[in-house]
C-alpha positions in Angstrom: -23.1 -25.0 -1.2 -25.2 -27.3 -4.0 -27.3 -25.5 -7.1 -30.4 -25.7 -5.4 -29.4 -24.5 -2.1 -27.9 -21.4 -3.9 -30.8 -20.9 -6.0 -33.1 -20.9 -2.7 -30.7 -18.4 -0.5 -30.6 -15.9 -3.4 -34.4 -16.7 -3.0 -34.8 -15.9 -0.1 -32.7 -12.9 -0.2 -34.9 -11.2 -2.7 -37.9 -11.2 -0.4 -36.4 -9.5 1.6 -38.2 -5.6 1.8 -36.2 -2.6 1.6 -35.9 -0.3 4.1 -37.4 3.3 4.4 -35.6 5.8 6.8 -37.5 6.9 9.6 -37.7 9.1 12.8 -39.7 8.4 15.8 -39.5 11.1 18.7 -40.2 10.0 22.6 -41.8 12.6 24.0 -41.4 13.0 27.5 -42.1 15.4 30.2 -42.1 15.2 34.3 -44.6 13.9 36.0 -46.2 13.2 39.4 -45.3 9.3 39.0 -42.0 10.6 37.4 -41.4 11.1 33.6 -44.5 10.7 32.0 -44.5 9.7 27.8 -46.6 10.8 25.3 -48.3 7.6 23.3 -50.4 6.7 20.5 -52.5 3.2 19.9 -52.6 3.3 16.3 -55.8 2.6 14.3 -55.7 -1.4 13.2 -56.3 -0.3 9.5 -52.7 1.0 9.4 -50.5 -1.2 7.1 -47.5 -1.4 9.9 -47.8 -1.6 13.8 -51.7 -1.2 13.2 -53.2 -1.5 16.7 -49.8 -0.9 18.4 -49.0 1.5 21.1 -46.5 3.4 19.4 -44.3 7.1 19.6 -45.1 9.8 17.4 -43.0 9.4 13.9 -43.1 8.4 10.4 -41.0 7.9 7.2 -38.6 11.2 6.0 -39.3 13.5 3.7 -36.5 13.3 0.8 -36.8 16.6 0.2 -35.4 18.1 3.3 -31.8 16.4 2.6 -29.7 19.3 2.1 -31.8 22.0 1.7 -31.2 25.6 3.4 -32.9 25.6 6.7 -32.1 27.8 9.8 -30.8 26.0 12.0 -30.0 25.7 15.7 -28.3 23.4 18.5 -25.8 20.3 17.3 -24.8 20.9 13.8 -26.1 18.1 11.0 -22.2 17.3 11.1 -22.9 16.1 14.8 -26.3 14.1 14.0 -24.4 12.3 11.3 -21.4 11.3 13.7 -23.8 10.4 16.6 -26.1 8.0 13.8 -23.0 6.9 12.3 -24.3 8.0 8.5 -23.7 10.9 6.3 -24.7 14.3 7.1 -27.6 14.3 3.8 -29.3 10.8 5.8 -29.0 13.2 9.2 -30.3 16.3 8.1 -33.5 14.0 6.8 -33.7 12.4 10.0 -33.8 15.5 12.2 -36.1 17.1 9.5 -38.3 14.4 10.4 -38.3 14.1 13.4 -39.9 17.7 13.9 -42.0 17.5 11.0 -44.0 14.1 12.0 -44.3 15.6 15.7 -45.8 18.7 14.0 -48.0 16.6 11.9 -49.2 13.4 14.9 -49.6 15.7 17.6 -49.4 19.3 17.2 -46.0 19.5 19.1 -43.9 22.2 17.2 -39.8 21.3 17.9 -38.9 24.9 16.2 -38.2 28.1 16.9 -39.1 32.2 15.7 -36.1 33.8 13.7 -36.2 37.0 16.3 -36.4 34.7 19.3 -40.3 36.6 20.2 -42.8 33.8 21.7 -43.9 30.9 19.0 -47.5 31.4 18.3 -48.6 27.7 17.6 -52.3 28.6 16.9 -51.7 30.9 13.8 -49.3 27.8 12.3 -52.3 25.1 12.7 -53.8 26.0 9.6 -50.5 24.9 7.6 -50.2 21.3 9.1 -52.8 19.8 7.1 -50.1 20.6 4.3 -47.0 19.3 6.4 -48.9 16.2 6.4 -50.4 16.0 2.4 -47.0 16.8 1.1 -48.3 20.1 -0.1 -45.5 21.7 1.5 -42.1 20.2 2.9 -40.3 21.2 6.2 -37.9 23.4 4.6 -40.6 25.4 2.9 -42.9 25.8 6.2 -40.1 27.0 7.9 -39.1 29.6 5.5 -42.4 30.8 4.9 -43.1 31.6 8.5 -39.4 32.6 9.2 -38.8 29.9 11.8 -35.9 27.9 13.2 -35.6 24.2 13.5 -34.6 23.7 17.0 -32.5 20.6 17.0 -31.4 21.6 20.7 -34.7 20.1 21.7 -33.8 16.9 20.5 -31.3 14.1 21.9 -30.7 11.1 20.1 -32.1 7.9 21.9 -31.5 4.7 19.6 -31.9 3.1 16.2 -33.9 0.0 15.5 -34.3 -1.9 12.5 -37.2 -4.0 11.1 -36.9 -7.5 10.9 -36.3 -8.8 7.7 -39.4 -10.9 7.9 -41.5 -8.0 7.8 -43.8 -7.1 4.8 -43.1 -3.4 5.6 -39.3 -2.4 6.9 -38.0 0.6 8.6 -34.5 2.1 9.7 -35.3 4.3 12.3 -33.6 6.1 14.1 -35.4 7.4 17.6 -34.8 11.1 19.5 -35.4 12.1 23.2 -37.3 15.9 23.5 -38.8 17.3 25.9 -42.4 18.8 26.0 -41.9 22.3 25.0 -43.2 25.3 27.6 -46.6 26.4 26.6 -47.6 23.5 24.1 -49.8 20.9 24.1 -49.5 17.1 22.0 -53.2 16.3 20.8 -54.5 13.4 19.4 -55.9 14.8 15.8 -54.6 12.8 13.6 -56.5 9.9 11.5 -53.5 7.5 12.1 -54.5 6.4 15.9 -57.4 5.5 18.5 -56.1 7.7 21.2 -53.3 9.5 22.6 -52.3 10.1 25.9 -49.5 11.2 28.9 -48.6 7.6 30.7 -45.6 7.2 33.3 -42.7 5.1 31.4 -43.3 2.5 34.5 -46.8 2.8 34.0 -46.9 1.7 30.3 -45.0 -0.9 31.0 -47.3 -2.6 33.3 -49.9 -1.7 31.3 -48.2 -3.5 28.8 -47.6 -6.7 31.4 -51.3 -6.8 32.2 -52.8 -7.0 28.6 -54.1 -3.5 28.1 -52.0 -2.5 25.5 -49.2 -4.1 23.0 -45.8 -2.7 22.5 -43.1 -3.9 20.1 -39.8 -4.4 20.8 -38.4 -1.2 19.8 -41.3 0.5 22.1 -40.8 -1.6 25.0 -36.8 -1.1 25.0 -37.7 2.7 25.1 -40.1 2.7 27.9 -37.6 0.7 30.1 -34.6 3.0 29.8 -37.1 6.3 30.4 -38.1 4.4 33.3 -34.5 4.4 35.1 -34.8 8.0 35.4 -36.7 10.1 37.9 -36.7 13.6 35.9 -36.8 14.9 32.0 -33.5 16.4 33.3 -31.2 13.6 34.2 -32.8 11.6 30.8 -31.7 14.3 28.4 -28.3 14.8 29.9 -27.3 10.9 29.4 -24.5 10.7 26.4 -25.7 7.2 24.3 -23.5 5.2 22.2 -26.0 5.1 19.4 -25.8 1.6 17.8 -28.3 -0.5 15.1 -30.2 -3.2 16.9 -32.0 -5.5 14.3 -33.9 -8.4 15.6 -32.5 -12.1 14.7 -35.5 -13.7 13.2 -36.0 -17.6 14.0 -35.9 -20.0 10.8 -39.6 -20.5 11.0 -40.1 -16.7 11.4 -42.0 -16.9 13.7 -42.5 -13.6 16.3 -41.8 -15.1 19.2 -38.5 -16.3 18.4 -37.3 -12.9 17.6 -33.7 -12.1 19.3 -32.2 -9.2 21.0 -31.1 -7.6 24.0 -33.4 -8.5 27.1 -35.5 -10.5 24.0 -36.1 -12.8 26.9 -37.4 -10.3 29.5 -39.7 -9.4 27.2 -41.1 -12.3 26.1 -41.7 -13.3 29.7 -43.3 -10.4 30.4 -45.8 -10.8 27.7 -49.5 -10.8 28.8 -51.8 -14.2 28.3 -54.0 -11.8 26.6 -51.0 -10.5 23.6 -50.1 -14.2 23.8 -53.8 -15.1 22.1 -54.0 -12.8 20.0 -50.4 -13.7 18.1 -51.5 -17.4 18.7 -48.3 -18.3 20.5 
């Protein structure tokens, strides 16, 4: 490699945005048309995935790493093994999954210390304090004598934003069934609309140009559509391996390469193709 080529390579590497750890929760329930999933269409002004249809999720809160949290279900060591990371990161990811689900759609994956019914309504005023980071999840749980229900979460996938994006996330996907008696809402400023849709129906919407799905979302919907019931979906033990789409030399979105990328781009509607200027 010549000196100029080495310099070009060094410059290219230096422009790659750093990764931010994030958690996404695929919230599901049984429906008449099969498994239904809770989806959100993000406002177009969002810096990342603006206008896209996504699952609830967001970045981790560093304060939750190593915090003393009442916990039920698989221990942090189990989650670290599943995601191939250390226990500090694993705890942050699980905490982010629980916190972001509450912040973005009002669903609480927690339980009471004494086993009494969870009163979601009485906790509602504190939701905004989590959103603006006045409270950490650990502080919220401790103040209300709540237990994080890791047993309500199942590891699903791990995707890494391609190197050509200005904002990059190291995102771990979780599955969770909608807890009995709770309702997912649209009370967040980050989305234009939120709704339940069968996994198959969401894929049909994508093919018809009614929504735009990024590769990770499309891939998880295809996984959900393979199962008839939530119980069957949650029972599967998956091997979680990181997926980072390969970027073509011209950086064009249409050239991203990942498992089933040929099927993804083949199912892209003409409307979405026009918007992407393929």
